[in-house]
N, C-alpha and C positions, 0 to 999 in steps of 0.2 A: 304509772310510775313516771316521774319527770327526770330527765337527765340533769345531773349537777354540772353547771358550767365549770370549765377547767380552772378559771381564776379562783373560784370558791374552793375547789379541791386543792389547788396550790396553796392558798392561804391557810386552809385547814391543816395541810401537811406541815407548813412552817410553824403554826401554833403548836401542833403536837410535838414536833421536833424540839422546839424551844422548851417544852415542858418535860422533856425526857421520855416521851412516849414514842420511841423510835420505830417500833414495829408498826404502830398505827400510822405514823407519818409515811413509812414505806408503802403501806397499802393505799393511802390517799394519793400518792404520786404515781403509782404504777399505771393507772389508766391514762394519765397524761403522757407518760413516757412512751407507751405503746402506740400512741397516735400523733406524736409530735413531729414537727419539722426537724431537720438535722441538728441545728444549733441547740434549740431547747431540748431536743432528745438527749444530747450528750449531757446537758446540765441536769436533767431529771434522772438520767441513769446514774450520774455521779451522786446525786442526793440519795437515791435508793441504796447505792453501795455504801455510802457513809452511814446511813441509818442502820443497815445490816451490820456494819462494823461496830457501831455503838451497842446494838443488841448483843453481839458476841462479847463485847467488853463487859457488859452487865452480867453475862453468863459466865464470866471468867475464862472464856476461850480466847486467850490472848493472841495466839498465832493466827486464828481466823479473823480476829478483830483487826490486827495490823494489816493482813492481806486485803481485807475489804476497804479499810481506810486508804490504803495505797491505790487500789483500783479507782475509788471515788476521786482521789486527788488527780489521777491521770486523766480522768474525764474532764475535770475542771480546767486543767492545763490547756485543753483544746478549745476553751471558750474564753475569748478575750473581750467580752462585752457584757452589758447587763442583760438579764433575761427577766422580762417583766420589770418589777421594781427592785430586783435583787442585783447588786453590783457583784458579779461573779469574781472578778480579779481580787477585790478586797476580801471576799469570803475565802477564796483560795489561800491568800496569805495567812489568814487566821488559822485555817485548817492545817497548813503546813507546820506552823508553830505548835499547834496542839498535837499533831502526830509525832513530832520530835519529842515533845514532853512525855507522851505515853511511852515511847521507846526508851527514853532515858529512865523513866520510873521503873519500867519492867526489867531492864537489864542492870541498872545500877543499884536500885533499891529493893528489888525482889518483888515477887508477886503480891505479897500482903499489902504493899503500899500503892499499888497501881491504881486501884479504884479511887482512893481518896485524892491522889494527885490528878488523875484524869478528870474527875468531876470539876476540879478547880480550873482546868484548862479548856473544857469543852466550850466552844464558841456558840453563840446564838446566831441564827440567821436574822440579819437586819435588812430592812428595806431602805433603799437610798432615798434621800430627801429630794423630791422632784421640784418642789417650790418652797424654798426656805422662808421662814416667817420674816416679815419686815423688821428692819433694825429699829430698836427703840431709841427715842431721843431726838 
């Protein structure tokens, strides 16, 4: 058996997360988190907690979902730089807005509307552009 490089595991986790496969993303990132240096460790711990929050949201366990989203956001607040090709401060801002939207949906519109509203708000993890394409013209 050959070990899978952490970059491949990270990319797989991002792909799975962006497809809504939050539990599988959580599993892909867990091995990285357990062996990471302090800054990436906080980032991956935050991703894992966010993924757990989205799993809870899918299961309609709203209190647990909000608790996990909050924990994940707290981890991201501690990271003020990019990790790999992911701009953590930009992702943090998107997640803060999404988390607010879930809370508003839950408390103002009631449980039945939360999932529809949350799906519209769930951000995707995007890679930062390291080398922008040359300008045309």
